[in-house]
N, CA, C and O of each residue as an XYZ file, in Angstrom:
624
protein
N     163.223    108.156     26.844
C     163.327    108.664     28.296
C     165.361    108.878     28.255
O     166.324    108.157     27.994
N     165.184    109.939     28.576
C     166.618    110.491     28.551
C     167.134    110.103     30.026
O     166.329    110.238     30.947
N     168.438    109.625     30.307
C     168.757    109.297     31.499
C     170.190    110.560     31.619
O     171.297    110.596     31.081
N     169.612    111.305     32.413
C     170.689    112.526     32.674
C     170.668    112.627     34.201
O     170.237    111.860     35.062
N     171.206    113.689     34.254
C     172.164    114.430     35.709
C     170.668    114.545     36.665
O     170.506    113.974     37.744
N     169.805    115.291     36.082
C     168.395    115.549     36.582
C     167.795    114.513     37.354
O     167.289    114.719     38.457
N     167.846    113.316     36.747
C     167.358    112.388     37.263
C     167.692    111.697     38.351
O     166.947    111.419     39.291
N     169.290    111.305     38.168
C     169.978    111.191     39.330
C     170.023    111.987     40.599
O     170.230    111.508     41.714
N     169.831    113.131     40.347
C     169.968    114.085     41.544
C     168.529    113.929     42.172
O     168.285    113.960     43.378
N     167.733    113.779     41.284
C     166.018    113.482     41.764
C     166.009    112.000     42.789
O     165.465    111.844     43.883
N     166.666    111.214     42.131
C     166.782    109.775     43.062
C     167.755    109.765     44.081
O     167.679    108.903     44.957
N     168.789    110.722     44.090
C     169.672    111.274     45.253
C     168.755    111.535     46.154
O     168.326    110.755     47.003
N     168.364    112.936     45.926
C     167.582    113.492     46.761
C     165.995    112.632     47.540
O     165.477    112.924     48.618
N     165.640    111.765     46.749
C     164.866    110.805     47.165
C     165.038    110.075     47.915
O     164.153    109.682     48.674
N     166.341    109.635     47.931
C     166.867    108.656     48.913
C     167.314    109.287     50.212
O     167.135    108.741     51.301
N     167.738    110.132     50.097
C     168.121    110.863     51.256
C     166.760    111.520     51.796
O     166.958    111.500     53.011
N     165.925    111.895     51.669
C     164.747    112.233     51.767
C     163.911    110.938     52.758
O     163.396    111.079     53.867
N     164.002    109.676     51.907
C     163.543    108.615     52.533
C     164.344    108.205     53.948
O     163.774    107.947     55.008
N     165.815    108.202     53.725
C     166.643    108.012     54.707
C     166.375    108.813     55.733
O     166.108    108.205     56.770
N     166.352    110.241     55.808
C     165.699    111.137     56.669
C     164.747    111.011     57.313
O     164.820    111.049     58.541
N     163.587    110.825     56.661
C     162.287    110.132     57.030
C     162.463    108.875     58.401
O     162.270    108.839     59.617
N     162.961    107.924     57.284
C     163.386    106.847     58.125
C     163.968    106.882     59.241
O     163.774    105.989     60.067
N     164.944    108.111     59.523
C     166.070    107.894     60.691
C     165.430    109.046     61.598
O     165.751    109.018     62.787
N     164.494    110.132     61.141
C     164.182    110.909     62.182
C     162.711    111.015     62.278
O     162.256    111.055     63.421
N     161.819    111.072     61.206
C     160.449    111.204     61.220
C     159.679    110.181     61.675
O     158.811    110.275     62.543
N     160.089    108.940     60.924
C     159.237    107.386     60.937
C     159.443    106.925     62.539
O     158.409    106.491     63.047
N     160.527    106.953     63.338
C     160.754    106.233     64.512
C     159.594    107.401     65.484
O     158.720    106.783     66.092
N     159.554    108.812     65.631
C     158.491    109.129     66.463
C     157.112    109.221     66.186
O     156.224    109.544     66.975
N     156.990    108.856     64.787
C     155.580    108.368     64.460
C     155.063    107.170     64.640
O     153.855    106.940     64.698
N     156.028    106.287     64.744
C     155.637    104.861     64.936
C     155.626    105.124     66.726
O     154.845    104.505     67.449
N     156.416    105.926     67.150
C     156.341    105.723     68.729
C     155.017    106.128     69.260
O     154.485    105.602     70.237
N     154.490    107.151     68.518
C     153.369    107.775     68.989
C     152.090    107.005     68.632
O     151.031    107.150     69.243
N     152.262    106.227     67.660
C     151.183    105.285     67.054
C     151.159    104.232     68.109
O     150.079    104.016     68.659
N     152.501    103.360     68.560
C     152.135    102.479     69.687
C     151.839    102.976     70.856
O     151.193    102.217     71.579
N     152.139    104.161     71.344
C     151.580    104.942     72.524
C     149.719    104.858     72.335
O     148.912    104.394     73.141
N     149.494    105.397     71.171
C     148.017    105.632     70.980
C     147.435    103.997     71.210
O     146.508    103.631     71.933
N     148.152    103.337     70.500
C     147.559    102.088     70.774
C     147.556    101.223     71.931
O     146.646    100.450     72.234
N     148.733    101.422     72.611
C     148.606    101.237     73.998
C     147.582    101.747     74.986
O     147.035    101.161     75.920
N     147.448    103.105     74.503
C     146.469    103.682     75.386
C     144.929    103.377     75.029
O     143.957    103.401     75.783
N     144.998    103.084     73.658
C     143.698    102.599     73.406
C     143.148    101.158     73.952
O     141.979    100.814     74.131
N     144.418    100.387     74.171
C     144.364     98.988     74.679
C     144.013     98.988     76.254
O     143.339     98.132     76.826
N     144.624    100.154     76.848
C     144.492    100.038     78.438
C     143.012    100.560     78.564
O     142.232    100.128     79.413
N     142.653    101.673     77.502
C     141.104    102.116     77.602
C     140.299    101.051     77.828
O     139.541    100.942     78.791
N     140.501     99.997     76.662
C     139.553     99.033     76.528
C     139.619     97.977     77.546
O     138.532     97.481     77.842
N     140.567     97.568     78.089
C     140.942     96.624     78.963
C     140.314     97.539     80.612
O     140.060     96.830     81.585
N     140.185     98.666     80.686
C     139.777     99.286     81.774
C     138.190     99.346     81.563
O     137.481     99.021     82.515
N     137.683     99.692     80.527
C     136.333     99.494     80.220
C     135.948     98.078     80.409
O     135.020     97.937     81.206
N     136.365     97.109     79.941
C     136.057     95.692     80.333
C     136.124     95.381     81.982
O     135.156     94.962     82.618
N     137.360     95.644     82.520
C     137.203     95.778     83.688
C     136.332     96.464     84.526
O     136.157     95.911     85.611
N     135.706     97.552     84.335
C     134.651     98.424     84.434
C     133.533     97.777     84.430
O     132.770     97.814     85.395
N     133.320     97.186     83.484
C     132.076     96.590     83.284
C     131.753     95.423     83.810
O     130.576     95.107     83.983
N     132.856     94.577     84.155
C     132.922     93.534     84.838
C     132.411     93.866     86.638
O     131.485     93.399     87.301
N     133.420     94.803     86.955
C     133.412     95.533     88.198
C     131.798     96.295     88.393
O     131.457     96.592     89.538
N     130.884     96.574     87.264
C     129.628     97.170     87.345
C     128.693     95.778     87.414
O     127.746     95.773     88.201
N     128.970     94.568     86.567
C     128.146     93.404     86.724
C     128.330     93.191     88.095
O     127.377     93.415     88.840
N     129.558     92.734     88.627
C     130.023     92.497     89.957
C     129.005     93.224     91.284
O     128.431     92.688     92.232
N     129.091     94.568     90.873
C     128.583     95.478     91.938
C     127.022     95.412     91.883
O     126.277     95.698     92.821
N     126.647     94.997     90.656
C     125.031     94.844     90.666
C     124.686     93.854     91.073
O     123.567     93.803     91.585
N     125.570     92.592     91.001
C     125.098     91.366     91.505
C     125.177     91.376     93.082
O     124.448     90.702     93.811
N     126.249     92.309     93.534
C     126.296     92.385     94.978
C     125.109     93.153     95.489
O     124.609     92.784     96.551
N     124.530     94.333     94.753
C     123.884     95.184     94.921
C     122.337     94.313     95.203
O     121.719     94.402     96.264
N     121.892     93.480     94.021
C     120.832     92.511     94.108
C     120.952     91.554     95.268
O     119.968     91.040     95.801
N     122.120     91.351     95.614
C     122.109     90.137     96.697
C     121.463     91.233     97.989
O     120.362     91.062     98.512
N     122.398     92.333     98.331
C     121.921     92.895     99.356
C     120.461     93.374     99.406
O     119.961     93.613    100.505
N     119.863     93.504     98.455
C     118.620     93.974     98.163
C     117.714     92.740     98.625
O     116.854     92.764     99.506
N     118.096     91.665     97.838
C     117.388     90.412     98.298
C     117.675     90.004    100.033
O     116.796     89.574    100.779
N     118.623     90.172    100.295
C     118.670     90.023    101.878
C     118.165     90.833    102.747
O     118.023     90.492    103.921
N     117.719     92.374    102.159
C     117.176     93.090    102.958
C     115.783     92.867    102.970
O     115.134     93.100    103.990
N     115.124     92.329    101.672
C     113.690     92.150    101.656
C     113.199     90.905    102.321
O     112.041     90.708    102.690
N     114.518     89.843    102.463
C     114.144     88.884    103.112
C     114.261     89.192    104.962
O     113.706     88.519    105.831
N     114.943     90.118    105.120
C     115.177     90.905    106.701
C     113.919     91.398    106.922
O     113.313     90.989    107.913
N     113.370     92.259    106.136
C     111.899     92.897    106.015
C     110.963     91.742    106.318
O     110.294     91.718    107.351
N     110.927     90.826    105.440
C     109.976     90.151    105.588
C     110.090     89.203    107.091
O     109.098     88.819    107.712
N     111.295     88.977    107.435
C     111.222     88.071    108.634
C     110.790     88.943    109.739
O     110.193     88.410    110.674
N     111.073     90.575    109.765
C     110.636     91.623    110.808
C     109.005     91.443    110.739
O     108.402     91.173    111.778
N     108.507     91.552    109.860
C     106.809     91.608    109.485
C     106.622     90.289    109.883
O     105.699     90.136    110.683
N     107.256     89.259    109.541
C     106.463     88.140    110.467
C     106.615     87.997    111.611
O     105.702     87.452    112.233
N     108.074     88.520    112.470
C     108.079     88.378    113.848
C     107.012     89.203    114.183
O     106.176     88.608    114.863
N     106.681     90.649    113.884
C     105.846     91.558    114.239
C     104.434     91.187    114.329
O     103.669     91.528    115.231
N     104.142     90.426    113.271
C     102.699     89.516    113.208
C     102.701     88.520    114.276
O     101.718     88.549    115.017
N     103.431     87.810    114.466
C     103.602     86.671    115.484
C     103.684     87.438    117.128
O     103.157     86.969    118.137
N     104.301     88.417    117.069
C     104.538     89.310    118.471
C     102.967     89.793    118.742
O     102.420     89.605    119.828
N     102.314     90.439    117.618
C     101.222     91.289    117.632
C      99.964     89.949    117.962
O      99.081     90.168    118.791
N     100.019     88.851    117.351
C      99.149     87.573    117.480
C      99.417     87.614    118.837
O      98.561     88.187    119.510
N     100.544     87.079    119.524
C     100.798     86.732    120.779
C     100.398     87.808    121.953
O      99.939     87.462    123.042
N     100.637     89.119    121.575
C      99.921     90.085    122.687
C      98.302     90.053    122.609
O      97.492     90.209    123.522
N      98.104     89.824    121.359
C      96.375     89.724    121.320
C      95.745     88.351    122.111
O      94.682     88.402    122.729
N      96.561     87.126    121.994
C      96.388     86.186    122.703
C      96.456     86.292    124.369
O      95.659     85.798    125.166
N      97.550     87.021    124.630
C      97.826     87.379    126.012
C      96.745     88.496    126.587
O      96.439     88.412    127.776
N      96.309     89.271    125.981
C      95.345     89.987    126.080
C      93.971     89.373    126.368
O      93.333     89.716    127.363
N      93.487     88.404    125.439
C      92.327     87.596    125.445
C      92.433     86.800    126.839
O      91.572     86.942    127.708
N      93.407     86.059    126.976
C      93.730     85.385    128.137
C      93.582     86.221    129.496
O      92.944     85.798    130.460
N      94.198     87.369    129.467
C      93.977     88.166    130.425
C      92.768     88.683    130.950
O      92.621     88.987    132.133
N      91.749     88.800    129.913
C      90.342     89.371    129.802
C      89.680     88.221    130.670
O      89.156     88.345    131.778
N      89.828     87.052    129.893
C      89.047     85.671    130.408
C      89.483     85.563    132.098
O      88.643     85.498    132.996
N      90.937     85.560    132.310
C      91.157     85.497    133.740
C      90.555     86.936    134.458
O      90.660     86.954    135.684
N      90.161     87.704    134.053
C      89.750     89.123    134.840
C      88.309     88.753    135.116
O      87.737     88.838    136.202
N      87.752     88.278    133.832
C      86.238     87.939    133.881
C      85.970     86.929    135.027
O      84.959     87.111    135.706
N      86.718     85.965    135.281
C      86.795     84.585    135.956
C      86.793     85.284    137.479
O      86.104     84.956    138.445
N      87.680     86.238    137.391
C      88.259     86.899    138.981
C      86.546     87.824    139.103
O      85.840     87.785    140.111
N      86.315     88.333    138.246
C      85.137     88.909    138.779
C      83.815     88.121    139.170
O      83.119     88.323    140.164
N      83.646     87.292    138.291
C      82.475     86.210    138.141
C      82.856     86.032    139.838
O      82.044     86.407    140.684
N      83.951     85.527    140.154
C      84.113     84.530    141.461
C      83.952     85.677    142.659
O      83.440     85.464    143.758
N      84.474     86.870    142.222
C      84.117     87.879    143.560
C      82.756     88.265    143.302
O      82.407     88.775    144.367
N      81.720     88.321    142.453
C      80.321     88.528    142.524
C      79.725     87.337    143.228
O      78.939     87.529    144.156
N      80.019     86.229    142.881
C      79.529     84.942    143.336
C      79.701     85.159    145.182
O      78.877     85.015    146.086
N      80.929     85.500    145.190
C      81.281     85.693    146.776
C      80.623     86.602    147.522
O      80.328     86.389    148.698
N      80.278     87.942    146.743
C      79.600     89.011    147.622
C      78.329     88.435    147.288
O      77.558     88.908    148.124
N      77.588     87.558    146.411
C      76.203     87.180    146.401
C      76.209     86.053    147.603
O      75.268     86.106    148.394
N      77.205     85.043    147.785
C      76.963     84.598    148.916
C      76.983     85.271    150.351
O      76.199     84.883    151.217
N      77.686     86.055    150.531
C      77.935     86.984    151.800
C      76.381     87.684    151.983
O      75.980     87.914    153.124
N      75.574     87.993    150.858
C      74.568     88.755    151.046
C      73.448     87.879    151.134
O      72.402     88.363    151.567
N      73.476     86.612    150.785
C      72.772     85.562    150.977
C      72.859     85.009    152.298
O      71.786     84.556    152.698
N      73.913     84.905    153.162
C      74.112     84.771    154.435
C      73.577     85.844    154.966
O      72.532     85.484    155.508
N      73.758     87.110    155.115
C      73.190     87.843    155.763
C      71.593     88.193    155.778
O      70.928     88.680    156.692
N      71.207     87.800    154.505
C      69.303     87.783    154.199
C      69.095     86.484    155.357
O      68.230     86.452    156.232
N      69.862     85.723    155.160
C      69.177     84.499    156.082
C      69.348     84.717    157.564
O      68.459     84.449    158.371
N      70.618     85.253    157.919
C      70.944     85.641    159.364
C      69.588     86.600    159.659
O      68.908     86.350    160.654
N      69.234     87.671    158.786
C      67.937     88.632    159.139
C      66.606     87.673    159.348
O      65.848     87.654    160.317
N      66.559     86.914    158.186
C      65.612     86.178    158.213
C      65.310     85.304    159.370
O      64.183     85.096    159.821
N      66.375     84.836    159.785
C      66.040     84.015    160.918
C      65.918     84.781    162.415
O      65.303     84.250    163.340
N      66.545     86.031    162.537
C      65.960     86.908    163.640
C      64.715     87.516    163.462
O      64.156     87.981    164.455
N      64.155     87.596    162.294
C      62.500     87.893    162.059
C      62.113     86.987    162.703
O      61.519     87.189    163.762
N      62.375     85.620    162.179
C      61.253     84.219    162.233
C      61.251     84.232    163.857
O      60.240     84.108    164.547
N      62.495     84.394    164.306
C      62.684     83.851    165.649
C      61.812     85.040    166.407
O      61.027     84.693    167.289
N      61.935     86.302    166.099
C      61.212     87.409    166.701
C      59.651     87.090    166.490
O      58.875     87.248    167.433
N      59.245     86.680    165.354
C      57.902     86.339    165.183
C      57.445     85.230    166.045
O      56.446     85.299    166.761
N      58.348     84.037    165.929
C      57.988     82.773    166.881
C      57.798     83.288    168.232
O      56.762     83.084    168.864
N      59.059     84.136    168.804
C      58.702     84.534    170.171
C      57.487     85.415    170.470
O      56.704     85.221    171.400
N      57.425     86.379    169.598
C      55.882     86.958    169.749
C      54.693     86.048    169.613
O      53.591     86.401    170.034
N      54.868     85.020    169.099
C      53.702     84.439    168.728
C      53.562     83.439    170.226
O      52.479     83.313    170.798
N      54.675     82.866    170.654
C      54.619     82.313    171.831
C      54.167     83.109    172.935
O      53.294     82.684    173.691
N      54.901     84.662    173.136
C      54.112     85.262    174.238
C      52.875     85.418    174.024
O      52.187     85.614    175.026
N      52.356     85.394    173.012
C      50.988     85.865    173.133
C      50.204     84.392    173.477
O      49.314     84.354    174.327
N      50.486     83.598    172.980
C      50.009     81.996    173.652
C      50.226     81.912    174.911
O      49.214     81.814    175.605
N      51.155     81.919    175.399
C      51.715     82.216    176.745
C      51.188     83.291    177.692
O      51.159     83.259    178.922
N      50.825     84.135    176.959
C      50.176     85.462    177.726
C      51.457     85.655    178.730
O      51.213     85.454    179.920
N      52.381     85.910    178.488
C      53.656     86.087    179.418
C      54.840     86.338    178.512
O      55.182     85.897    177.415
N      55.390     87.292    179.455
C      56.726     87.588    178.781
C      57.852     86.662    179.140
O      57.986     86.563    180.360
N      58.830     85.846    178.319
C      59.626     85.018    178.352
C      61.087     85.940    178.849
O      61.512     86.934    178.259
N      61.596     85.402    179.893
C      62.915     86.118    180.403
C      64.060     85.955    179.313
O      64.011     85.150    178.383
N      65.155     86.892    179.584
C      66.069     87.433    178.342
C      66.831     86.067    178.048
O      67.036     85.711    176.888
N      67.262     85.281    179.194
C      68.169     83.883    178.750
C      67.159     83.186    178.470
O      67.534     82.361    177.637
N      65.914     83.027    178.730
C      65.056     81.807    177.911
C      65.096     82.580    176.180
O      65.201     81.902    175.158
N      65.007     83.808    176.196
C      64.757     84.095    174.815
C      66.088     84.044    174.065
O      66.096     83.544    172.940
N      66.840     84.365    174.424
C      68.367     83.710    173.849
C      68.336     82.497    173.496
O      68.551     82.253    172.309
N      68.114     81.613    174.246
C      68.332     80.339    174.094
C      67.160     79.755    173.276
O      67.223     78.532    173.152
N      66.189     80.310    172.738
C      64.912     79.713    171.977
C      65.275     80.597    170.418
O      64.733     80.358    169.339
N      66.214     81.533    170.653
C      66.715     82.165    169.308
C      67.679     81.254    168.602
O      67.515     80.917    167.429
N      68.928     80.770    169.524
C      69.567     79.873    169.272
C      69.145     78.731    168.570
O      69.577     78.348    167.483
N      68.104     78.110    169.397
C      67.771     76.891    168.749
C      67.100     76.956    167.533
O      67.194     76.053    166.702
N      66.190     78.315    167.306
C      65.853     78.581    165.970
C      66.668     78.634    164.947
O      66.536     78.213    163.798
N      67.659     79.278    165.549
C      68.634     79.645    164.352
C      69.269     78.921    163.717
O      69.522     79.004    162.515
N      69.735     77.780    164.802
C      70.236     76.626    164.510
C      69.338     75.387    163.518
O      69.785     74.616    162.669
N      68.049     75.555    163.979
C      67.157     74.558    163.134
C      66.914     75.227    161.719
O      66.707     74.493    160.753
N      66.932     76.418    161.594
C      66.680     77.137    160.039
C      67.973     77.420    159.442
O      68.038     77.937    158.327
């Protein structure tokens, strides 16, 4: 191997090239690499935060859904209870109306019974008077007639 000026020139050129690269090319490349590393780290951190936020949002959504289901069940239960209450009230109102109608019918029957009794009394007294007239072969005066009817009505 020959040590000559070409080798020294190439070594100097190489040293200048390395110095030039270290001074002007390497720092922007390192800076770009650092920015890229920082961007990737920020992206990963944002992804992790987004994942955590997503899990938190899903848990919150599930909680809201569970609360809504519980509310819906409570509303359905209230509606069922209210429906049952309305049915019970209607049934009770039906019973009261039935009792009222029965009582009205009894009252009407009692009135009709009293009317029939009164008619029967009048007929019995008329028959008794007619029988008495025939027996006595004379007509009883009006005042005596009223007295007899009153006594018969009170006796019957």
